[in-house]
PAGUDREN-635333 format. One line per field, with one value per residue (C-alpha): residue in one letter; chain; z, x, y. Coordinates in nm, 4 decimals. Example, Ala and Ser with C-alpha at 12.3 -4.5 7.8 and 13.67 -1.06 7.14 Angstrom:
// PAGUDREN-635333
aa <- (a, s)
ch <- (A, A)
zz <- (0.7800, 0.7140)
xx <- (1.2300, 1.3670)
yy <- (-0.4500, -0.1060)
This chain:
// PAGUDREN-635333
aa <- (m, p, t, v, v, n, f, v, q, p, p, s, a, a, f, s, f, q, a, t, l, d, g, n, a, y, t, v, s, v, p, w, n, l, y, g, q, r, y, y, v, l, v, s, t, l, s, g, t, l, v, v, a, l, p, r, i, s, g, t, t, a, n, p, l, n, l, v, a, g, y, f, t, n, s, t, l, w, w, n, d, q, n, q, q, f, t, v, t, p)
ch <- (A, A, A, A, A, A, A, A, A, A, A, A, A, A, A, A, A, A, A, A, A, A, A, A, A, A, A, A, A, A, A, A, A, A, A, A, A, A, A, A, A, A, A, A, A, A, A, A, A, A, A, A, A, A, A, A, A, A, A, A, A, A, A, A, A, A, A, A, A, A, A, A, A, A, A, A, A, A, A, A, A, A, A, A, A, A, A, A, A, A)
zz <- (5.7306, 5.4499, 5.5229, 5.2856, 5.2381, 5.0543, 4.8128, 4.8944, 4.7141, 4.9303, 4.7412, 4.7700, 4.8728, 4.7735, 4.9220, 5.1696, 5.4301, 5.6416, 5.5590, 5.7198, 5.4573, 5.5561, 5.9207, 5.8848, 5.8638, 5.5405, 5.4043, 5.0800, 4.8945, 4.5800, 4.4016, 4.0717, 3.7993, 3.5771, 3.2939, 3.2895, 3.3589, 3.6077, 3.9709, 4.0948, 4.4034, 4.6139, 4.8990, 5.1466, 5.4848, 5.7737, 5.7611, 5.3977, 5.2022, 4.8761, 4.8301, 4.5112, 4.2741, 4.0057, 3.8220, 3.9908, 3.7890, 3.8527, 3.9257, 3.9967, 4.2853, 4.0744, 3.9392, 4.1825, 4.0583, 4.3313, 4.2949, 4.5288, 4.3862, 4.3817, 4.6532, 4.9435, 5.0036, 5.1889, 5.1644, 4.8789, 4.7803, 4.5059, 4.3673, 4.2661, 4.0281, 4.0406, 4.4208, 4.4458, 4.7187, 4.8056, 4.9679, 5.1799, 5.3093, 5.5596)
xx <- (-8.4022, -8.3698, -8.3417, -8.5334, -8.4173, -8.6412, -8.4550, -8.5231, -8.2839, -8.1827, -8.1834, -7.8129, -7.6270, -7.5901, -7.8364, -7.6592, -7.7283, -7.5367, -7.5584, -7.4163, -7.2481, -7.0773, -7.0993, -6.9303, -7.0825, -7.0404, -7.1645, -7.3599, -7.3694, -7.5754, -7.4563, -7.5887, -7.3234, -7.3900, -7.1662, -7.3097, -7.6654, -7.7270, -7.6908, -7.3930, -7.3613, -7.0471, -6.9818, -6.7177, -6.5869, -6.6894, -6.3413, -6.4024, -6.2072, -6.3898, -6.4722, -6.6799, -6.8254, -7.0735, -7.3769, -7.7124, -7.8588, -8.2114, -8.3384, -8.6953, -8.8578, -8.8705, -8.5141, -8.2962, -7.9544, -7.6888, -7.4847, -7.2102, -7.1648, -6.7950, -6.7168, -6.9076, -6.9493, -7.2794, -7.4518, -7.6515, -7.7453, -7.9963, -8.1932, -8.5582, -8.6416, -9.0147, -9.0317, -8.7438, -8.5858, -8.2575, -8.2705, -7.9797, -7.9457, -7.6767)
yy <- (-4.1089, -3.8506, -3.4805, -3.2531, -2.8935, -2.6460, -2.4208, -2.0545, -1.8204, -1.5221, -1.1896, -1.1089, -1.4258, -1.7892, -2.0347, -2.2639, -2.5281, -2.7787, -3.1478, -3.4576, -3.6736, -4.0002, -3.8945, -3.5550, -3.2076, -3.0111, -2.6815, -2.7035, -2.3732, -2.3117, -1.9962, -1.8628, -1.8505, -1.5509, -1.6691, -2.0235, -1.8994, -2.1793, -2.2797, -2.4794, -2.7004, -2.6541, -2.8961, -2.7757, -2.8790, -2.6554, -2.5012, -2.3980, -2.6608, -2.7332, -3.1023, -3.0948, -2.8343, -2.9292, -2.7927, -2.8408, -3.1270, -3.2458, -3.5912, -3.6968, -3.8760, -4.1912, -4.1486, -3.9531, -3.8436, -3.8560, -3.5367, -3.6588, -4.0095, -4.0922, -3.8369, -3.9905, -4.3623, -4.3948, -4.0576, -3.9126, -3.5582, -3.5013, -3.2110, -3.2379, -2.9540, -3.0216, -2.9798, -2.7271, -2.9407, -3.1041, -3.4471, -3.5725, -3.9265, -4.0154)
């Protein structure tokens, strides 16, 4: 069953949440990059080891774009710009 996470940007910190990807817990952080003028998605282990960093790219409900394709075998993580939500499937 998919987990939906609403994006709510805190005023002075990066938005973050925990997600289970391929059976393990990870921290997903979404900082704003001032130079690039966009959000990035950082997936790290709970101990802080960076697994993947990429720009937040939008998919749609009809055409989701898996942000972690190639990094995780079974799980997906996608961003829906229209709904301002992340969707995670185990």
